[in-house]
Structures are given as structure tokens and as C-alpha cells.
N, C-alpha and C positions, 0 to 999 in steps of 0.2 A: 390249502385253497386258492386254484389261481383264480385271479384277478383276470378282469377282462379290458381294464382301460390299457394293459403293457407298462413298463417302464421305461425310463430312459432309455435310449439304446446311443453308448459312444463308439462314434464309428474308431477313433482312434484308438480303440481297447480293442474291438474284434481283429482287424487287418492284422496287427502282431501276434495274436492268439491264431489266427488263421496259417501263416507262415509257420510259426513253431508248431501248428498240429502236424500238417502236411511233412515239414521234415522229421518229422518222431512214427511216422507209421506211412512213408510212400512206400515202403516194400509192401504191405498190406495192399495200399489203395492201388496201386500198379498191378500184383497180381488180382485183384478182384476186378478190374476194370478190362488186362489181359483177356482173363478166363473168359468176361460179357461181352467182349467186342468179338471173339470167336465165334460164341452162341448165337449170336444176335445176326453175325452176319454169314454164319452154315446152316440156323436154325429157321431161326423168325423170321427175316429177310424173306427166301423164298414159301412160307406161309401165309404171309403178307399178298405175296406175290400171285399165289394160287386163289386166295379170296376177293382181290381185283380181278381177277381176270376171270374167274366165276361172277362178280357184278357186272360185269363188260359185256359177257355173253349174253346176261340176262336180260342187256340191252336190242339183241337183234342185230347185234355187230360181235366181226370179232376182233375188233380192233378200234379205236377212236381215235382222230386222228388230232392236232394240235387244234384247229381251224373248228372243230367242233365241239373241245373238252368244257367249252361253258355251255354250248347246249345239252349237253351231256347230264353236265350237272344240275340242271334244271328239272330233269326227269327221277319217277323215282329209284332205277339203280342206277345214276347218278348219284343223288344224295346219301343214298347209303353207303356205295365204294367212299365215299367224301369222310363219312362218321367212322368207318370202317377204318379208313386210312390215316387220322386223326386220334381216332383211339388208341389204333395198335402202336402207333407212333408213341403217344402219352404214354402207353402203359410200359412201351420197354424201354421208356427215360424216364418213368418212374422208378420201375424194374431195378436199374444201372443203378438210378441216386440211390438209391435206398441201402444197398450195402454200401456205396461211401459213406452216406450218412450214417449209417449205424457204426462202421470204425471209426470215422470221427467223432461222433457223439461219445464214446467209450475214451477216446483218446483227449479229449478234453477234461474228462473225471479221472485221468489218470489210470484208465485201465486198458488194456489191451486185446482186443479183436481180430481172430485168425479172420482170412479171407474165408474159409470153409466155413465159421459160424455166422458170416455173416450170409452167405450165400443160403445156409441153412434157414435163418431168419425172414429172407425176403424169401423164399419158396414157398414158407408157410404163410408168410403174410398176401400172398399174390390175390386170392379172391378180397381181400379187404383195398390191394392197391386195382383192381381189377373197376371196384366200383366208385372209386377216386378219380382214377381215368375217365369214367365215365362221367362222373358229375364237372369234372375240369374241361373236359371237350365240349360238356354243350355249356359252360360259363363261356369258354374263347370264344366259341363259335357265334352265342348270341352277343356278344360284344363285339366283334367283328362285320355282325350283319350290314350295321348302316353303311362300313368303310369299305364293303362289297358292295353296295347299294349305289355309293355314290360311283366306285369307279364303275359299273356296269352303265351309270347313266352320263359320267364322263366319258364315257366309249362313245355310247350312242348318239353323243350330242356332236363330238370333235371328228370322232373318226371313223362311223359309218358308210360315210357317203360315199365311198371307194374301197377297193378291196384294199386287207393291209399292208400287202405287200408294196403300193402305189407308195402309203405313208413313209413306210420304213426303206425305201428305196430312194424317194424324193425329198421327205423329209420338210414338206412345207410348213406355214406360221402354226397351221392345225395342230402337228404334231409336235412342234417342242412348246404350245398349249397345254398339249395332253400330256408331256414328259411332265412340265411342271404341276398340274395338277395332278398326277399321279405321284411326284415325289412328295405334296402335300399329305396327300391319302397316307402315302408308306411312312410318313413320321406320325402322324395324329394315330397312327394302326399300332406303331413302337410305342410309344408314348402310352396306350393302354397297355397292351402286353405288359409293359414295365409295373404299371400300376396292379395290375391284375398279380403279379410275381409277387410283387411285394404283401399285397393283402392276404396271398395263400400261400406264405413265404414258410409259415411253419405247419400249414397242413398236412404233408406227408409226415413230418415227423412225431404232428399228434396223431396218423394214423398210425406208426409205425410201433413208435413207443409207450403211448397211451391207452393203443387197441382199437380206436372207433375208426369205423365204416360211412361210408356210402357220403350224404352232407354235411354229417357232425363234425368230418374236421374243417372243413373250409368255413363254416360257419363261427366254429372258434377261434380259425385264424384270425378269421376279419373281423371279431372284436378284441382279440387281443393284438391286432396293429393297427389298430385306430389311432392311436395317440403317436407313433412313429412310423408311420406307411413313408411318410418323405424322405427321413432317413435310410428306411430299409431300404428304399426305391434307388435312393443314390447312391447304396453302397449296391444292390444287386444289380444293379443298371451300369455301374462301373467296372463291376467285376468282369462281366460277360463282357461287355463294350472293351475294356482292355484287353482282356483275351483275342477277343475278333480281330481288334487291329493288329495287333500282335503276332496273328495268325495270318491273315492277308498279307503285312508285310513280308515275312517269310517266305510266302507260297509264292508269291509277285516277284522277290528276290530268286529261289530256286527256277520257277518258268523263265526267268531272263537268262540267268545259268545254263538252263538246258537248251536252251534255240541258240545262244551260242555255243556251246558244247556239240551241237549237232551241226553245227555251221563250218566246224575248223575241224571236227576229229576225223584222223584218217581212217583209210580202211573202208572195206565194201560193205555191202548191204551187212551182214552177219555183227560187224562193230555197230552199225546204228543202229542193230535191230538189238543190242544187249542192251548199249546206253538209252535208247525208250524205255525200255524196261524196267531198267535201276533208276530213272526218273522218277516215272509212273511212280516204283515201290516208294521213292522217297516221298512224292507229294501226297501219297498215301498216307504211308507212317507219319508226315510229319501234321494231316489232318485230324488222325485217333490221336497223336499226342497233345494240339489243340483238345479238342474235344475232352480229353482226360481231364488235363488240367481245369478246363471251366469246370468241369461235373465236381471234382475235386474239390475244389474252393468254393463251390456252392456247397456241398456236403457241411464241409465247415461253418460256412454262414448260416446254415439253416439250423444245425445242430447248434450253433451259440445262441442264436435267437430264440431257439428253443425254450436253452436255457434261462438265457434272461427273461422272457417274457412269461413262462410259465408258474414264476416267483414261488415255485416250490420241486427242490432240484430229488424232493424225493422219488417226484414224479420221473426221474430218470432209472429205477430202480423197480420201475413196473413189471419190465420183461422179466422172462422166469432168472433162480438166479444162476440156471448152468449155459450161461451166456458164450460160454469158452470152451469150444469143442476138444480142445487139448486139457482143460480140467475134468472134463468131463468122464462119471465111472466108463468101463470098457461096453458094459450092456447100454448104456445110452450113447456112446460113441458109436456104435455099431447100427444102432435103430437110426441116427441121424445119416449117415453114412451107405445108410440104405436106401433110407427117403432121398436123397440128394441121387444117386445111380437109379432109382427108379425115374424119378424126373424128367434126368439126361434121358435114360433109355425110351421113355414115349419121346421127348422131342426129337430124338438120334433116327428112333424111324419113322418118325414122319415128314424126316430131313429125306430120308433115304429113297422113301415112296413118290416123297414129289420130285425129289432133284430125278427119278427114273423116268416119271412122266414126263419131264422138260426134256430130258436127253432123246425118248425116244420120240418124241415129236420133231426131233431136231433132225436135219440134213448133217451129217459129220463127215460124208466125203469132202476129201482135199481135193477141191476141184474149184480152184479160185479162178473166177472171170470179173473184167473189167466194163463196166458198166460208167459210159457217159453221162451223167443228168443235164437232165432235158437238151441233152445230146452235148456235145460241146463246148456249153455255156459261157466259158472262160475266155474263149477264143471268138465265137461268134453269138448272135441274137439267140436267147434260148429260144425250144421250139421253132425252131424255124426248116426248112431243108437245107442251109447253109450249115448249122449246127449239125445236122447228120452227116453232112457231107465230110467234113469236118474231123465227126466224129469216128468213119471209115478210112479217113486219113489219119489218122491219130491211132491207127489199128484196135480202136476200142472193140469187144466183142457183143455188146447191148448200146444201143443209143432209149434211153428212158425220154420216154414223150408222157405231154399232159395231154387229153380230149376231153373235149366239152362240144355240144351240140349250138347251134344257133333257133333264129327263131320257126325255120324253116326245115329244120332237123337235119343240117349237113353237122356233119361230123367235122371239125376243125382242131387245130391246136393251139392249146391254150391254158397258161396255169392259173391266174388270176380270173375272176368273177367278173370284171369288167375288162376293159379297155383300154385305163386312164394310162398306165403305165404304161406299155409298151406302145400307145398307139396315140396317146391323146385324148381320145375320146369318149366323153363320158358317156357312155350305154355300157350296158350289162351285155352280155356275150346271148342271151339269151331273148332283148328286146329287138334284137336285129336280124334281118337275113344276113344270108351269105355273101347275094348281089350288094350290100349296102356295104360290105366291109370289105369285099377284096380285093379291092384297089388300095386299102390305108397302106402308107409305109410302119411298118412293125420292127424298122432295124435302125433308123438315126440315132434313139434314142441309147442306143449302144456302139457306135460309131458310125461316122457319115458317110464309110465305104460302103454299108449297109443300106442304105437310103432305097435299093432298090429291091429289097426284101419285104415281100407279104405275106399272109395269113397262108398258111398252109392246111389242105385238107388232110386227111386221116387217109383217104387212098393216096394222093401225092407224096404223104409219107412212106407208104407201104411200096409202095412202086419204085422208089427211089433205095428202100431196104433191101431189096428182094435179091438177093444170091449176094448181097455186100454187108450186112448187118443183121445180130437179132434185135429184133424191138422189144422193148418193156413198156408198155401201156396205162397209163394209170388213168383210169375212169375216173374223172373229177363230176360228182352227183352236186347240181345244185338244187334241187328241188323243181327244175322246168324242164327235165329230161324226157325224151320221148323215146329217140332210137336209141339212147345206150343200152337202153335194158328190154325195152319191148322189141325193136327191130335190130340190135346192135348184133346180136349176137348172126344173123342172119346176114349183115352187112360185113362183118370178120368174116365169115367163113367163106363169101364170096369174095373179100377181097386179097385172103389171106393162098390162095389156091399158088404154089409154087413158091412161097415164101419160106425161107430156112426155119424161121422158128419165130411166135410172137407170145411174151409172155401176159394176158390183162393182170392187173390189180387194180382194186378198188383205191379210194383216196385213205391209204391207212398209216402214213409216212408222214414225217415231217416236212414242213415243206422247204 
């Protein structure tokens, strides 16, 4: 009978056993990890993306911009989207961890489990894993709510007076105060996550090996880890932290090497493209390897903790005796393989359907065109006539501009919701008329040579672009619009006669 209080967890014993176990079962762990990486990349990721896309469309918008994410998450579709994302992500992690855990568990008991057997047991446990994922998701979200509230409160108090781009560009004292406050919140959230990981560290093996589901594995894990949760937190947090630091160092080194290589490598565009692809592939492989190492080690930690805290190693044999697919009778082996093939077939068919829908919605024509973001904003003030002139001189196909409207309905070129960053005026665009701002200097913030730059109207931008460059006009809806939607269509049609082409988009891209 398992006791609830747990036993003394000796960290000095678990570490060496984990290292020896990984060595003994490395091939099985690697094969299972590789297979699951392929499945999650090709199948589960498109399924999650399709679900999120449907939920976003249910909100009434085809996309959600970065500045509107917080508002979107407060709506019913947004909260459903957050829950689905969290649940599917956690279910994916639990499923991957399950196979590694099963291999680790048998390795610690001196037995050998093939990747195929671990896969079969993971698939059989999916209904229980789904219930566990839901419970853990709700638990983590509930514990994260106070931190999210504090983050929202800090943003409201420190960063809500002006457009966020002002703070990111100028970085006034409030910005650094917000950064410090955010860092404290992040540390608190990380410590809470480590605490929860420690208290639920044996929930997954209880679910898999002892056959419990829903809230029972979490409650049992909470009781069994009560006496040793600090040691477990140190063990789990230390392992994940060490892998994260090592991965960050290696990735940083690889990025620095890549930047150096691209700067000195001889040859033309083809050589640079091939080198870039190789570097990106190396970064992806290194990131995947770091994830695999952390997950494999965590599997051994969970298995070891479960064996130590159960007080009854007989629980290790609760699973069916037919653990090894290779040792099973031929008929049983065929049934296992057929079940695996059926599940993978359903996944593959779903993936094909989703991929077909995505490809059909994409324009795959080989028609590369160059767009100058907010005009040539690297050489001239963004969203200015000078930036459009520079884009024309640079030979760009498009000049992308952002437009909003003033209090009197004049459509002007402006990205931020206020004028603080570009004109040092603490006013929102919808609070002023065009006559009040037409003489404002919007170029000196960029360079003194542009001190004569003034806020441009859409009419002026179209007149300059006509016959010279195409425009991609991004409508920045700020909740105070009149002409952008109601009269804007007539305005555009009247202004664009004779122009080459204008694309009109909503605010649905990153800033």
C-alpha cells in the first residue's frame, strides 16, 4: 500500500542513476523522440493551427494583430483559443513525455522496452492523458492568474499613457520601471511553475502506470510529494535550468558563428542561400536536441521519483505483462501494429486534408516583390513623403504606409495611436484636427536633416505614388474611425483614379 507522505529523496542518488539509465536506453529514447518530433511537426501542429484559426475567425476578424492580442484574449473566443492552445500544447508534451517515461521506467527496473511498445502504450493512454492535460492546464492557469493580473496592472499604470512604440523607442524611466516590475513577475511565475512541477511530478507516472485519470493523479502526486517537494523542485528546476542554459550558450555561439560566416563567405547569392539554410537547419536540430535531452532526463526523474515515492515497487508491474512488442505472440503483435497504423493513418489523413486547405488558400506563384516598410524607413522618417520618395529611389515595388484619421476625418499617415514618438505631442490622433497638427515637425526625431518633414495626408501620398510606386495601405483602426470604413471607400476610389495599384489591408500584421 502506497503511503502519502513520501520518503526521503536523495538527490545524490537520482542523478547518477539518471545518467546511467540514459546511456543504457539512449537508442530507444532517441528513436521515440525522433518519431514523436516528426509526428508533432507534420500532424499535430497543423491541427492546432487550424483550431486556433477557426477560433480567431469566430471573433469576427480574419487575424489578430500584436497590439490587439490582449483584447482578443478577454473575449470568449480568445479565452477558448488560449485554453485550446494550452491544452493541446500540454497534451503534446505529456504524450511525448509518456513514451520517454515508460522507457525510463523499465530501464530502471532492469527491463527493456522498445520505442514501438512505448508508442503503443502512449496511444492507449491518450484518453487518460487528455483528462490529465485538462486538469493540469486549469491548475497552471489558475495559479498564473494573479501574475497575469499584476502584469496587466503594471502595464496599465506604467505604459498606457502613450503608444507602446513610444516606450520601446525612447525608453523613458517608466519603461525601465516596467521592465523591472515585469522581471519580478516573471521570476515569481517561474518559481510558481517549478513548485507546481514538483508537486505534480509523479502525476504522469501515476496516470500511466497505475491507471488513474482526471484529478486523481494530481491529488495523489500532491500527497506523495508533500514531504520532499523542495528537494524535488531543486532537482527538476536544476535539470531544466541547466539544459536551458547550455542550449542558450550553444545556440548563441551558433548564431554568432553564422553571422561571422555570412560576412566572410565568398560567392554569390546561391552560396549565401545554401549557407543560410544550413545554419537554420543546424539551429533547428540543436533546439530539438536540447528539447529531447531535457525531456529524456525528466522522464528518468519522474520514473525514479515514482518508484521511490510509491513505497511499493509492485506498482511497477501494474501494466500488462505483454510490455515488449517483440516478445508478444504474433497475433498480439499484429493487433498492436494494426492499432498503431490505424491511429497514425487517421493523423496522416487529417494532416493531408489540413495541408491541402492551407496550400489551396496560398498564392504560390513565383512572383517576388519588394515592399518598403512604412516607406524606406531605414533612410527617412517612417510614414513620410520623404520615406516614399526614398522607396521610389530605391526601386521598391511597394511602399507600405499606415493611415489613421484625425478628429475632423482627415486621413493621415501615422503608425502609432498618438503623436508622442514622432512629434513629441502628447495627444491621440483622434483628439486633434488636421489643422492643429499639419505644421508639426515629424522628422527631427529621426535626423535633423528632416526637420522640415510634416504629417502627410493620404491624398498627398497617393499623388506622390501615382505612376511611380504601388502602395500597400494599412488601415489602423483605433475605435474612433469615421471615414476609414464608412466614407473611406469612396475616398479611396476618388483618389486612386489613374494610380498603378493600391492594396488596402487592415491592421493584421506585426508592428
